[in-house]
Structure formats: structure tokens, C-alpha cells
C-alpha positions as CSV (number, residue, x, y, z in Angstrom):
1,M,-46.1,-106.1,6.5
2,P,-43.9,-106.2,3.4
3,N,-40.4,-105.0,4.0
4,P,-38.9,-103.0,1.1
5,M,-35.3,-104.0,0.6
6,W,-32.4,-104.2,-1.8
7,C,-29.5,-106.5,-1.2
8,S,-26.0,-106.6,-2.7
9,N,-23.3,-109.1,-2.1
10,N,-19.9,-107.6,-2.7
11,S,-16.2,-108.4,-2.4
12,L,-14.4,-106.7,0.5
13,N,-12.1,-104.9,-2.1
14,Y,-15.1,-103.0,-3.5
15,I,-16.6,-102.3,-0.1
16,D,-13.3,-100.9,1.2
17,S,-12.9,-98.6,-1.8
18,L,-16.5,-97.3,-1.5
19,S,-16.7,-96.9,2.3
20,K,-15.8,-93.8,4.3
21,E,-15.5,-92.7,7.9
22,V,-18.7,-91.2,9.3
23,E,-18.1,-89.1,12.3
24,Y,-21.5,-89.3,13.9
25,I,-21.5,-93.1,14.0
26,A,-17.8,-93.3,14.8
27,S,-17.4,-96.0,12.2
28,R,-16.9,-96.7,8.5
29,D,-20.1,-96.5,6.4
30,T,-20.1,-99.5,4.2
31,T,-23.7,-99.2,3.0
32,I,-24.6,-98.2,-0.6
33,S,-25.8,-94.6,-0.9
34,G,-29.5,-94.3,-0.4
35,S,-29.9,-97.7,1.2
36,R,-32.5,-98.3,3.8
37,G,-32.0,-99.4,7.4
38,G,-30.5,-102.8,8.3
39,H,-33.7,-104.4,9.5
40,A,-34.5,-105.9,6.1
41,S,-30.9,-107.3,5.7
42,I,-31.2,-109.0,9.1
43,L,-34.5,-110.5,8.1
44,L,-33.0,-111.8,4.9
45,W,-30.0,-113.2,6.7
46,Y,-32.3,-114.9,9.2
47,A,-34.5,-116.4,6.4
48,L,-31.5,-117.7,4.4
49,N,-29.9,-119.2,7.5
50,K,-33.1,-120.8,8.8
51,R,-33.8,-122.5,5.4
52,G,-30.2,-123.6,4.9
53,F,-28.7,-124.6,1.6
54,N,-30.8,-127.8,1.2
55,G,-34.0,-125.9,2.0
56,L,-33.1,-123.2,-0.5
57,Q,-32.2,-125.8,-3.1
58,Q,-35.5,-127.5,-2.6
59,D,-37.4,-124.2,-3.0
60,V,-35.5,-123.5,-6.3
61,N,-36.1,-127.0,-7.6
62,E,-39.9,-126.8,-6.9
63,C,-40.1,-123.4,-8.6
64,V,-38.3,-124.6,-11.7
65,E,-40.5,-127.7,-11.8
66,K,-43.6,-125.5,-11.7
67,A,-42.2,-123.4,-14.5
68,I,-41.5,-126.5,-16.6
69,Y,-45.1,-127.7,-15.9
70,L,-46.6,-124.4,-17.0
71,H,-44.4,-124.3,-20.1
72,N,-45.4,-127.8,-21.1
73,R,-49.1,-127.2,-20.5
74,L,-49.1,-124.0,-22.6
75,R,-47.0,-125.6,-25.3
76,D,-49.2,-128.7,-25.4
77,H,-52.2,-126.4,-26.1
78,G,-50.5,-124.6,-29.0
79,I,-49.5,-121.4,-27.2
80,G,-46.2,-119.8,-28.1
81,V,-44.1,-120.1,-25.0
82,M,-40.4,-120.1,-23.9
83,R,-38.5,-120.9,-20.7
84,N,-34.7,-120.7,-20.3
85,K,-33.0,-123.7,-18.8
86,F,-32.9,-123.5,-14.9
87,S,-35.4,-120.5,-15.0
88,N,-38.6,-120.2,-13.1
89,I,-39.9,-117.6,-15.6
90,V,-42.3,-118.6,-18.4
91,V,-42.7,-116.2,-21.3
92,F,-45.7,-116.5,-23.6
93,E,-47.9,-114.7,-26.0
94,R,-49.6,-111.7,-24.5
95,P,-53.4,-112.0,-23.8
96,L,-55.5,-109.7,-25.9
97,D,-57.7,-108.8,-22.9
98,D,-56.0,-106.4,-20.5
99,A,-58.5,-107.2,-17.8
100,F,-57.4,-110.8,-18.0
101,A,-53.8,-109.8,-17.6
102,R,-54.6,-107.6,-14.6
103,R,-56.6,-110.3,-13.0
104,W,-53.6,-112.6,-13.2
105,M,-51.1,-109.8,-12.5
106,L,-49.2,-110.6,-15.7
107,A,-46.2,-108.5,-16.6
108,N,-46.7,-107.5,-20.2
109,K,-44.3,-106.0,-22.7
110,G,-45.0,-105.7,-26.4
111,N,-46.5,-109.0,-27.6
112,L,-45.3,-111.0,-24.5
113,S,-46.3,-111.7,-21.0
114,H,-44.6,-113.7,-18.3
115,V,-45.3,-115.7,-15.2
116,V,-42.8,-116.2,-12.4
117,A,-43.3,-119.5,-10.7
118,L,-42.6,-118.9,-7.0
119,Q,-43.1,-120.9,-3.8
120,H,-46.7,-119.7,-3.2
121,V,-47.9,-120.7,-6.7
122,T,-49.6,-124.1,-6.6
123,M,-50.1,-126.5,-9.4
124,E,-53.9,-126.0,-9.0
125,K,-53.4,-122.3,-9.6
126,L,-51.3,-123.0,-12.7
127,D,-54.0,-125.3,-14.0
128,L,-56.7,-122.7,-13.4
129,F,-54.6,-120.1,-15.2
130,V,-54.1,-122.3,-18.2
131,R,-57.8,-123.2,-18.3
132,E,-58.9,-119.6,-18.1
133,F,-56.2,-118.5,-20.6
134,L,-57.4,-121.1,-23.1
135,E,-61.1,-120.3,-22.6
136,N,-60.5,-116.6,-23.1
137,R,-58.1,-117.2,-26.0
138,S,-60.8,-119.2,-27.8
139,I,-63.0,-116.1,-27.6
140,W,-60.3,-113.7,-28.6
141,Y,-59.5,-115.6,-31.8
142,K,-63.0,-117.0,-32.4
143,D,-63.5,-117.2,-36.2
144,N,-60.4,-115.0,-36.5
145,N,-62.5,-112.3,-34.6
146,G,-62.3,-109.7,-37.4
147,G,-59.1,-111.1,-38.8
148,K,-57.3,-111.4,-35.4
149,K,-54.7,-114.1,-35.2
150,A,-52.2,-114.9,-32.5
151,H,-49.2,-112.6,-32.7
152,C,-46.0,-113.9,-34.2
153,I,-43.6,-113.8,-31.3
154,A,-40.7,-115.5,-33.1
155,E,-38.6,-112.3,-33.1
156,D,-39.0,-112.1,-29.3
157,I,-38.7,-115.8,-28.3
158,G,-37.4,-117.6,-31.4
159,A,-39.2,-119.4,-34.2
160,K,-39.1,-122.8,-32.5
161,N,-41.1,-121.3,-29.6
162,C,-43.6,-119.4,-31.6
163,A,-47.0,-120.9,-32.3
164,C,-48.4,-118.4,-34.8
165,S,-50.0,-119.9,-37.9
166,F,-46.9,-119.5,-39.9
167,H,-44.4,-121.0,-37.5
168,K,-46.7,-123.7,-36.3
169,K,-46.7,-125.1,-39.8
170,L,-42.9,-125.0,-39.9
171,I,-42.5,-126.8,-36.5
172,S,-45.3,-129.5,-37.1
């Protein structure tokens, strides 16, 4: 069962200034107002300690490698795409079909969508996503589909990352 949680790592100076004595627990309250019970924090502590620094580093590296892979696959197929260095988030042009976006649980905002490459995401899943995205995209923009063209997303992710008809000519 998922465990809702929020975690904050603070300096003792800040904790001391925000904490107060609570009579019914006979202790200082050092939690953030509105925070949940400590069970989630203990689970997080356990998971972090069990994985260790090297395990966490390996997880991060694998996630970043997956993001690089997805970025390159989309870019190689002429999709406007961007990924910041060391990031596992890949931002790209928003699909025209909301059903497609829902199927893949894409986070959309304006003309952009993004994928977060996490541990459970496999290379096969990324390949399937790219394949389906390209198949659907060819339908969305078939014969300009009533004048439809890929959105210019240069303002959002930079001209060098945009693959609209205007910027593609500039980059090529």
C-alpha cells in the first residue's frame, strides 16, 4: 500500500527555532505543522540505509541513462525534446491525442509533456513508448491533417531543442 509522505532535511538551527514544548507528549515537537506520523519517515530511513550510498548512486545513474536514451531516441526521430544535464526528466512536444497522454500517464502543460525515467521504467517500455508516439504522431500530422503542424516549442525548451518546421531548418 502506498505510503503518503513528505520529507524535509533541515539544519538543527532551523529545527530549534521552529520547535516548541508539547505538554501531552512531554517533549519538544520538531515536526513541521500538518506533517503525518513518523512511519513513512522510518520507512524512508530504512530504504536509504538498506540501499547505501553506492546503491543509491547506481539507481540514479541508471535513471539518468534511461533519460538520455529516451532523449536520443526522440531526437533521432525529429521530435522536439530537451533534458537537463544530470536529470532523469525528458521534456518533449505534447501529443495531440489526450487519450494517448492518459494511456502513458504523461504530465502535460501547454505544448509540453514530460517523462520521468525511474527505476521501474525499462528500456523495452521506453522503446514501446517511442514506437507508439511515432505511430500516432504520423496520424496526427498526416498530410498536415487540416493544416496541423508540430507545435513550435522553442520558447519553452530553446530553439536548439525545437523540431518544428521552422527551427528544424535552422538546426539542420
